[in-house]
VOSENU-263516 format. One record per residue: z, x, y of N, C-alpha, C in turn; residue in three letters; residue number from 1. Coordinates in nm, 2 decimals, m for minus. Example, Ala and Ser with C-alpha at 12.3 -4.5 7.8 and 13.67 -1.06 7.14 Angstrom:
+--------+--------+--------+--------+--------+--------+--------+--------+--------+-----+-----+
:   n_c3 :   n_c1 :   n_c2 :  ca_c3 :  ca_c1 :  ca_c2 :   c_c3 :   c_c1 :   c_c2 :  aa :   i :
+--------+--------+--------+--------+--------+--------+--------+--------+--------+-----+-----+
:   0.78 :   1.32 :  m0.57 :   0.78 :   1.23 :  m0.45 :   0.78 :   1.32 :  m0.33 : ala :   1 :
:   0.71 :   1.28 :  m0.22 :   0.71 :   1.37 :  m0.11 :   0.79 :   1.29 :   0.00 : ser :   2 :
+--------+--------+--------+--------+--------+--------+--------+--------+--------+-----+-----+
// end
This chain:
+--------+--------+--------+--------+--------+--------+--------+--------+--------+-----+-----+
:   n_c3 :   n_c1 :   n_c2 :  ca_c3 :  ca_c1 :  ca_c2 :   c_c3 :   c_c1 :   c_c2 :  aa :   i :
+--------+--------+--------+--------+--------+--------+--------+--------+--------+-----+-----+
:   1.10 :  m2.22 :  m3.19 :   1.11 :  m2.08 :  m3.14 :   0.99 :  m2.04 :  m3.07 : met :   1 :
:   0.87 :  m2.08 :  m3.11 :   0.75 :  m2.05 :  m3.04 :   0.74 :  m2.11 :  m2.91 : lys :   2 :
:   0.79 :  m2.23 :  m2.89 :   0.79 :  m2.30 :  m2.77 :   0.88 :  m2.23 :  m2.67 : glu :   3 :
:   0.99 :  m2.17 :  m2.71 :   1.08 :  m2.09 :  m2.63 :   1.01 :  m1.97 :  m2.57 : leu :   4 :
:   0.93 :  m1.90 :  m2.66 :   0.86 :  m1.78 :  m2.61 :   0.75 :  m1.82 :  m2.51 : lys :   5 :
:   0.68 :  m1.93 :  m2.53 :   0.58 :  m1.98 :  m2.44 :   0.64 :  m2.01 :  m2.30 : lys :   6 :
:   0.76 :  m2.07 :  m2.31 :   0.83 :  m2.11 :  m2.18 :   0.87 :  m1.98 :  m2.11 : glu :   7 :
:   0.92 :  m1.88 :  m2.19 :   0.96 :  m1.76 :  m2.12 :   0.84 :  m1.68 :  m2.06 : gln :   8 :
:   0.73 :  m1.68 :  m2.13 :   0.61 :  m1.62 :  m2.08 :   0.56 :  m1.69 :  m1.96 : arg :   9 :
:   0.57 :  m1.82 :  m1.96 :   0.52 :  m1.90 :  m1.84 :   0.62 :  m1.87 :  m1.72 : tyr :  10 :
:   0.75 :  m1.87 :  m1.74 :   0.84 :  m1.84 :  m1.64 :   0.82 :  m1.69 :  m1.58 : asn :  11 :
:   0.79 :  m1.60 :  m1.67 :   0.77 :  m1.46 :  m1.63 :   0.64 :  m1.45 :  m1.54 : phe :  12 :
:   0.53 :  m1.52 :  m1.59 :   0.41 :  m1.52 :  m1.51 :   0.43 :  m1.59 :  m1.37 : leu :  13 :
:   0.51 :  m1.69 :  m1.37 :   0.54 :  m1.76 :  m1.24 :   0.62 :  m1.67 :  m1.15 : lys :  14 :
:   0.71 :  m1.59 :  m1.21 :   0.79 :  m1.50 :  m1.13 :   0.70 :  m1.39 :  m1.07 : phe :  15 :
:   0.61 :  m1.33 :  m1.15 :   0.52 :  m1.23 :  m1.11 :   0.43 :  m1.28 :  m0.99 : ile :  16 :
:   0.37 :  m1.40 :  m1.01 :   0.29 :  m1.45 :  m0.90 :   0.36 :  m1.47 :  m0.77 : ile :  17 :
:   0.48 :  m1.53 :  m0.78 :   0.56 :  m1.54 :  m0.66 :   0.60 :  m1.41 :  m0.60 : ile :  18 :
:   0.63 :  m1.31 :  m0.68 :   0.66 :  m1.18 :  m0.63 :   0.54 :  m1.12 :  m0.56 : leu :  19 :
:   0.42 :  m1.13 :  m0.61 :   0.30 :  m1.07 :  m0.55 :   0.28 :  m1.15 :  m0.42 : phe :  20 :
:   0.30 :  m1.28 :  m0.42 :   0.28 :  m1.36 :  m0.30 :   0.38 :  m1.31 :  m0.19 : gly :  21 :
:   0.50 :  m1.29 :  m0.22 :   0.60 :  m1.24 :  m0.12 :   0.56 :  m1.11 :  m0.07 : ile :  22 :
:   0.52 :  m1.02 :  m0.15 :   0.48 :  m0.88 :  m0.11 :   0.35 :  m0.89 :  m0.02 : ile :  23 :
:   0.26 :  m0.98 :  m0.05 :   0.14 :  m0.99 :   0.03 :   0.18 :  m1.04 :   0.17 : ala :  24 :
:   0.26 :  m1.14 :   0.18 :   0.31 :  m1.20 :   0.30 :   0.38 :  m1.09 :   0.39 : val :  25 :
:   0.46 :  m1.01 :   0.32 :   0.54 :  m0.91 :   0.39 :   0.44 :  m0.81 :   0.45 : tyr :  26 :
:   0.35 :  m0.76 :   0.38 :   0.25 :  m0.67 :   0.44 :   0.16 :  m0.73 :   0.54 : phe :  27 :
:   0.13 :  m0.85 :   0.53 :   0.05 :  m0.92 :   0.63 :   0.12 :  m0.93 :   0.76 : tyr :  28 :
:   0.25 :  m0.97 :   0.76 :   0.32 :  m0.99 :   0.89 :   0.37 :  m0.86 :   0.95 : phe :  29 :
:   0.40 :  m0.76 :   0.87 :   0.46 :  m0.64 :   0.92 :   0.36 :  m0.52 :   0.94 : phe :  30 :
:   0.23 :  m0.55 :   0.91 :   0.13 :  m0.45 :   0.93 :   0.12 :  m0.40 :   1.07 : gln :  31 :
:   0.13 :  m0.50 :   1.17 :   0.12 :  m0.47 :   1.31 :   0.24 :  m0.38 :   1.35 : glu :  32 :
:   0.36 :  m0.40 :   1.30 :   0.47 :  m0.32 :   1.34 :   0.45 :  m0.18 :   1.29 : lys :  33 :
:   0.41 :  m0.16 :   1.17 :   0.39 :  m0.02 :   1.12 :   0.27 :   0.05 :   1.19 : phe :  34 :
:   0.17 :  m0.03 :   1.22 :   0.06 :   0.03 :   1.29 :   0.09 :   0.08 :   1.43 : ser :  35 :
:   0.17 :   0.00 :   1.50 :   0.22 :   0.04 :   1.63 :   0.30 :   0.17 :   1.63 : glu :  36 :
:   0.39 :   0.17 :   1.53 :   0.48 :   0.29 :   1.51 :   0.39 :   0.42 :   1.48 : tyr :  37 :
:   0.30 :   0.40 :   1.39 :   0.21 :   0.52 :   1.36 :   0.12 :   0.56 :   1.48 : asn :  38 :
:   0.08 :   0.46 :   1.56 :   0.00 :   0.49 :   1.68 :   0.08 :   0.57 :   1.78 : leu :  39 :
:   0.21 :   0.54 :   1.80 :   0.29 :   0.61 :   1.89 :   0.32 :   0.75 :   1.84 : lys :  40 :
:   0.34 :   0.77 :   1.71 :   0.37 :   0.90 :   1.66 :   0.24 :   0.99 :   1.67 : lys :  41 :
:   0.13 :   0.93 :   1.65 :   0.00 :   1.01 :   1.66 :  m0.02 :   1.05 :   1.81 : ser :  42 :
:   0.01 :   0.96 :   1.90 :  m0.01 :   1.00 :   2.04 :   0.09 :   1.11 :   2.08 : ile :  43 :
:   0.22 :   1.10 :   2.03 :   0.32 :   1.20 :   2.06 :   0.28 :   1.34 :   2.00 : ser :  44 :
:   0.22 :   1.34 :   1.88 :   0.18 :   1.46 :   1.82 :   0.06 :   1.52 :   1.90 : ala :  45 :
:  m0.03 :   1.44 :   1.94 :  m0.14 :   1.49 :   2.02 :  m0.10 :   1.55 :   2.16 : cys :  46 :
:   0.00 :   1.48 :   2.22 :   0.05 :   1.53 :   2.35 :   0.12 :   1.67 :   2.33 : val :  47 :
:   0.19 :   1.68 :   2.22 :   0.26 :   1.80 :   2.19 :   0.16 :   1.92 :   2.16 : leu :  48 :
:   0.05 :   1.88 :   2.09 :  m0.05 :   1.98 :   2.07 :  m0.12 :   2.02 :   2.20 : ala :  49 :
:  m0.14 :   1.93 :   2.29 :  m0.20 :   1.96 :   2.42 :  m0.11 :   2.05 :   2.49 : gln :  50 :
:   0.02 :   2.03 :   2.49 :   0.11 :   2.11 :   2.56 :   0.11 :   2.25 :   2.51 : lys :  51 :
:   0.11 :   2.27 :   2.38 :   0.11 :   2.40 :   2.32 :  m0.02 :   2.48 :   2.34 : arg :  52 :
:  m0.13 :   2.41 :   2.35 :  m0.26 :   2.48 :   2.36 :  m0.31 :   2.50 :   2.50 : thr :  53 :
:  m0.26 :   2.43 :   2.60 :  m0.31 :   2.44 :   2.73 :  m0.22 :   2.52 :   2.82 : ser :  54 :
:  m0.28 :   2.60 :   2.91 :  m0.20 :   2.68 :   3.00 :  m0.14 :   2.59 :   3.12 : glu :  55 :
:  m0.23 :   2.50 :   3.17 :  m0.18 :   2.41 :   3.27 :  m0.16 :   2.27 :   3.21 : ser :  56 :
:  m0.04 :   2.23 :   3.19 :  m0.01 :   2.10 :   3.12 :   0.03 :   2.00 :   3.22 : phe :  57 :
:  m0.04 :   1.88 :   3.21 :  m0.01 :   1.76 :   3.29 :   0.02 :   1.65 :   3.19 : asp :  58 :
:   0.14 :   1.60 :   3.19 :   0.18 :   1.50 :   3.09 :   0.10 :   1.38 :   3.10 : leu :  59 :
:   0.08 :   1.32 :   3.21 :   0.01 :   1.20 :   3.23 :  m0.14 :   1.21 :   3.19 : glu :  60 :
:  m0.20 :   1.32 :   3.23 :  m0.34 :   1.34 :   3.19 :  m0.35 :   1.36 :   3.03 : lys :  61 :
:  m0.26 :   1.43 :   2.98 :  m0.26 :   1.45 :   2.83 :  m0.24 :   1.32 :   2.76 : ser :  62 :
:  m0.14 :   1.25 :   2.80 :  m0.11 :   1.12 :   2.74 :  m0.23 :   1.02 :   2.74 : lys :  63 :
:  m0.29 :   1.01 :   2.86 :  m0.41 :   0.93 :   2.87 :  m0.53 :   0.98 :   2.78 : lys :  64 :
:  m0.55 :   1.11 :   2.78 :  m0.65 :   1.17 :   2.70 :  m0.63 :   1.13 :   2.55 : tyr :  65 :
:  m0.50 :   1.15 :   2.51 :  m0.47 :   1.13 :   2.37 :  m0.48 :   0.99 :   2.33 : cys :  66 :
:  m0.44 :   0.90 :   2.42 :  m0.45 :   0.75 :   2.39 :  m0.59 :   0.71 :   2.37 : glu :  67 :
:  m0.68 :   0.76 :   2.46 :  m0.82 :   0.73 :   2.45 :  m0.88 :   0.78 :   2.33 : glu :  68 :
:  m0.85 :   0.91 :   2.29 :  m0.90 :   0.97 :   2.18 :  m0.86 :   0.90 :   2.05 : lys :  69 :
:  m0.73 :   0.87 :   2.04 :  m0.68 :   0.81 :   1.92 :  m0.73 :   0.66 :   1.91 : ile :  70 :
:  m0.74 :   0.59 :   2.02 :  m0.80 :   0.45 :   2.01 :  m0.94 :   0.46 :   1.97 : met :  71 :
:  m1.02 :   0.56 :   2.01 :  m1.16 :   0.57 :   1.97 :  m1.17 :   0.60 :   1.82 : lys :  72 :
:  m1.08 :   0.69 :   1.77 :  m1.08 :   0.71 :   1.63 :  m1.04 :   0.59 :   1.55 : gln :  73 :
:  m0.95 :   0.51 :   1.60 :  m0.91 :   0.39 :   1.53 :  m1.02 :   0.29 :   1.53 : lys :  74 :
:  m1.09 :   0.28 :   1.64 :  m1.21 :   0.18 :   1.64 :  m1.32 :   0.23 :   1.54 : glu :  75 :
:  m1.34 :   0.36 :   1.54 :  m1.45 :   0.41 :   1.46 :  m1.42 :   0.40 :   1.31 : asp :  76 :
:  m1.29 :   0.40 :   1.28 :  m1.25 :   0.39 :   1.14 :  m1.26 :   0.25 :   1.09 : tyr :  77 :
+--------+--------+--------+--------+--------+--------+--------+--------+--------+-----+-----+
// end
């Protein structure tokens, strides 16, 4: 009976280790995808804020400004 419990415990620990491994690999490979999505959303929000706060709005200038500003913040972080 005790051997059965040890085997169950060993199998459970093996399962947990494999599960953590799969989760780590998932986050490692998909980090870039999520990062790119968040970057695009941040730039869009910045452009929208520029549009609402400025009287003379130029989309290209605002987008370039926001990209530079957000990239600088990303590098500083």
